[in-house]
N, C-alpha and C positions, 0 to 999 in steps of 0.2 A: 188270770186268765191263761189258756193254754190252747193248743190248736185242737186238742179234743173236745172242748167246750164248743168251739167254734163250728165244729162239724156237727155236733149235736144241734147247734142254734140252726143251722142252714138246713138239716134234715128235716126239723119241725117246720121251718118255713116253707120247704118243699113240699111236704107230705100234708100239712095242716091238721096232723094227727099225730099225739104222742106214741101210740102204740105202733103205728106203721112206720114212723120215724125210729123208733128203738129196734124195730126189726131190720131196717136199713143200716143202722149202724151196728148191729150185732151185739146189743147189750139189753138189758132188761128195761122194762118200761119205768119201774121206780128210779133206776139208776139214772137214765137219761133225765126224767122229770127233776130229780133232785139237783142234777148239775145244772139245768136251766135256772132253777130257783136260786141258785149259789150265784150264777152268772148275774142275774137279774139283783140280787142283792149288793154284789159288788160293783156294779154299773150304777145303781140306784135308780133305776127305771124299769117299768114294767114291759116286757117285750111281746107278751101274748095275752089276749083276751081269752079266758077259758071258759066255755060253758059244756054242759053235759053231750053237747051235739057238735060243737065246733072249737077250733083253736085258730084265733085270727091274729097275725101280727099287728101291733100297735104302729102308730106313726114312728115312733122311735126305731122299732125294728125295721121298717121300712127303709131306713137310713142306714142302720148298723149293719144288716144282712149283707148288701153288696160289697162293704169293707171286709167283712168276715169271709165272703166268698174269695175275694181277691187275696187276701193273707193266705188262706189255705192253698189255693193255686199255686201262689209264689212258692209255699214251702212244698208243695208236692213236685214243682218243677226243679226245685234245688236237689231233692232226692233222685228225681229222674236224671238229672244232669250228672250227679255223681255216679249212678248205676251206669250210664252211657259212657262215661270216662272209663270205667272199669271195664265193662264189656257190653258193647252195644247189642249183642246177639244173645244175651242172656237174660233171664227174667221174663216177665210177662210183657207181651204186646196186646195192648186191649183194641181189637178191629171190629169195626161196625160194619155191616153189610146190609144191602138193600133186600128184602124178601124175594124179588124176581131174579136175583143172581146169587145168593148165598147157598141154597139147595144143590145148585147145579154147578157151581165152581168151587166152593170150599171143598168137597170132598176129594175133588183132583188135586188141590194145593196141598192138603195136609201131609200126605205121604213125602213128597219132595222135600217140604219144608222140615219135616222132622228128620229126614235123611241128612239134609246140608246143614241145619241148625238145631242140632239135638238139644241144646240148653234153652232155647227159645220157646215159651210158654205162649201159645196163642190162645186170648181170651176173647170169645166173640159175642157180638151182641146185634140182633136183627131188629131193624125198624125202617121206617120210611124215611126219604133222604133229608126232609127237614128237622126231624128228631135227631137224626145221626149227626147232623151239622151242629145243632143246638149242643149237643153232648161233647162233640169234638171241641167245641169253643170254650166249654166248661172245664175243660181238661179231664172229662171222663171217659173219653176215648183217646188214643194216640193216632189213629188213622181210619178212614172209611173207604170202603169199596163202593162205588156210586156210578150212575150212568148220566150224569148232568154236568154242566159246566158250573163252577162257582168261581164268581169274579170278584169276591171281596180280597182285599189287600193281605189279610191275615191267613188265607187259606191259600195252599199250593196244591196241585194235583199233577200226577203223571199218568199220561195216556198208556193203557195197557195193550188193548186190542179193539178193533172195530167189529161189532157184531150185527150182522144182517137181521131182520124180521121175516118171518115165514107166514103166510096166511094158513090158518088151521081152520077147515070148514067140513060140515056133513058130507059123509061120502055120496050123498044123493044131491049134493048142491051141483047146480049147472056149471060151475067154475071147477069143479073136482076134476073133470076130464082134461083140463088144461096141464100142461106141463110147467108152465111160468106164467105168473099172474102180472098184467101191466099196472102201471100206476092209475092211468084213466079209469080202470075197472075198480079201484077201491072205492071211490065214492058211492057207488051203487050197491055196496056190501052193507048188509045190516050188522053193524060191528058191535061185539060185546067187549067192553073194557073193565078194567079194574075200578074201585071206588076212589074217591078223591083222596088226594094224600100220595097216590103212587105216581111216580114219575113216568112209568110206562103207559099210564092212561093219557096223559097230554101228548105223548110221543105217538100213540097210536091214532089218537083223534086228528092230529097234524098231519100224519102220513095220509090219512083218509080224506083230509080237508072238509072234516066234520067238526061241529062244535060241541056235540053231545053224543052219548052212546045210542045204540039203536033201540035197546030197552031200558028205558029211563027207570024202570020199576026194579031193575036187578043191580044189586051193590056187591060184587065179587070181591072178596078180600085177598084171594090168592090164584095164581095161575092155573093151579089144578082145578079149583072149582069153576074157573073160565072154559078150560079145557072139556070138563064133563058136562057143562050146559051146552058146548058146542054138539057134543055127542049126542044130547037130547034134542037137537034140532032148532034150538033157540036163536041161533046166529052164527056168525063167524068170529074169529079174533085173531089179532096179531100177537104172535110169540116169538122171543128171542130164539136164534138157532140154537144156542147152548141148552135151551129148556127141551127143544124137540129132540137134539141128539144125545141128551143126557138119559132119555128114557129108554128102558130095555126093550118097550114095545109100545107102539102109537095106542092112544086112548082108543078103545073099540069104537067103530062108527064114525072116526074123524080120518081125515087125509090132510097132510101138509104140503103146501106148495110155495117154492121159492118165489120171491119177486123179481122183478127185472133189476139187475145189479144198480145200487145207487138209489133205488125207490125209498126205502125206509130201513132204519138200523139204529144203532146206539153206540157211542165210544165208552167203553168200561174204563173208569179212572181210579187211581187210589190217591186220595186227599189228605192232607195233614196239615196241622199248623206249620207256619212259617218258622216259629221258635221252637219245635220240637227238637230237643237234643240229640235224639238217637236216629238222625237221618241215615246212618247205615243200615238200621234194621228195616226201615221203609224202602231203601233202595233193594235190599236183598229180597223183601216181599214182592216188589214190582218185578225184578229179575227172575224170581221163581215162576210166577204166573204168566211172564212172557215166555219163558222157556217151555210152557205147554203148548204154544203155537196154535191158540184157539181161534185165530182170526180166519183160517181156511174153511173149516168145516167141510 
């Protein structure tokens, strides 16, 4: 038994499909299938029930896979620790970022990061917060940029900057004539929000003191879609200031109005595992983002 076989086992258990597992492991399907069969023969148990339509882990696999995952994570931690001792600012840093932040922040970070740490290779993964945290705990990511607080003991986070929200509304909306929006005006606005799973959805609804979106039949998965829906007259939305500031021109037909300070916003954080050995690289990333001074707008 070796780490390669354990990685194959984990991949098949995760994907429930030999072809997709082989693709994820960057090997041919016959190679992966053959190694899984050899592993079953060595252990003397069947790990997967195979049919033409499905691959289902057996009860034996249900107990073995968590141990295999732990073994692989420990081995990866040893490799990462050795790399960190050699040079924490060299090699890859796997960074997760939420969709409402990545397109607007990462382009600003790449230049300064490459200038100050030319040997650091940033590997990006965009997803919603819960999925990123799961990947962080599985050692598939080294750190994540998020906008919620994580209270688990195994996760630490560094605050980077506070970002206010702006109300984006159609040009013809009655509130468009105001220079600033008060908190007590938000509950009266028909608010468009992102689909379930995006932390910005909950933050926007909380700011408006609403339990659901104004249009329950709309399920936007990106801020760009929301902004274009506002332009079409379907309602209003709250957008982080970085999103509005990062656009070369506003979405035609919309205006953005600031809220009374302290009304609504989010704190952007850099989260990482408490045991991550390359803490210097995380601190460098945090310092690079803070140096951009994004909190003022």
